[in-house]
C-alpha positions as CSV (number, residue, x, y, z in Angstrom):
1,M,-0.1,0.1,0.3
2,D,1.7,3.2,-1.2
3,D,-0.3,5.2,1.8
4,M,2.0,2.8,4.2
5,K,5.2,3.5,2.2
6,E,4.6,7.1,2.7
7,M,3.8,6.9,6.3
8,M,6.9,5.2,6.8
9,D,8.6,7.5,4.8
10,H,7.3,10.5,6.9
11,L,8.1,8.6,10.5
12,K,11.8,8.3,9.0
13,S,12.2,11.9,8.2
14,H,9.5,13.8,9.9
15,M,9.1,12.6,13.3
16,T,11.5,13.6,16.5
17,Y,12.4,10.5,18.6
18,P,11.8,9.3,21.1
19,A,8.1,9.5,20.3
20,S,5.2,8.0,22.2
21,K,2.1,6.3,20.3
22,Q,0.6,9.5,20.7
23,D,3.1,11.6,19.4
24,I,3.2,9.5,16.1
25,W,-0.5,9.8,15.9
26,N,-0.1,13.2,16.0
27,A,2.2,13.3,13.2
28,C,0.0,10.7,11.3
29,N,-3.1,13.3,11.3
30,Q,-1.0,15.8,9.7
31,M,-0.7,14.0,6.5
32,S,-4.3,15.2,5.3
33,H,-3.9,13.2,1.8
34,V,-3.9,10.0,3.4
35,P,-6.9,8.6,3.9
36,E,-8.6,8.1,7.6
37,E,-9.1,4.6,7.2
38,H,-5.1,4.0,6.3
39,K,-4.0,6.1,9.1
40,K,-6.3,4.6,11.6
41,M,-5.3,0.9,10.0
42,F,-1.9,1.8,10.3
43,M,-2.2,3.2,14.2
44,D,-4.4,0.3,15.2
45,K,-1.3,-2.0,14.6
46,V,0.9,0.2,16.8
47,P,1.1,-0.8,20.5
48,E,1.4,1.6,23.2
49,G,5.0,2.7,24.3
50,T,8.2,5.0,23.1
51,Y,9.8,4.5,20.1
52,H,13.5,5.5,19.1
53,N,13.5,5.5,15.2
54,A,11.3,4.6,12.4
55,D,12.4,0.7,12.6
56,E,11.2,0.0,16.1
57,V,7.5,1.8,14.9
58,A,7.4,-0.3,12.0
59,K,8.5,-3.4,14.0
60,A,5.9,-3.1,16.4
61,A,3.2,-2.7,13.6
62,G,4.1,-5.8,12.2
63,M,5.7,-3.9,9.2
64,M,8.8,-5.6,9.1
């Protein structure tokens, strides 16, 4: 899914780490061109916690 790739690119380029799930959700909500259901599907996979880089987020979400 292109939106998931775009979200990962966003997590790698535009997030400041460490980041909580809420921080990541706030960043996803800034991506107005990504459909809400895609953002929700991604965030439903991310467990609560603190992440130190985009790869940790991807792994926690089952994308790696």
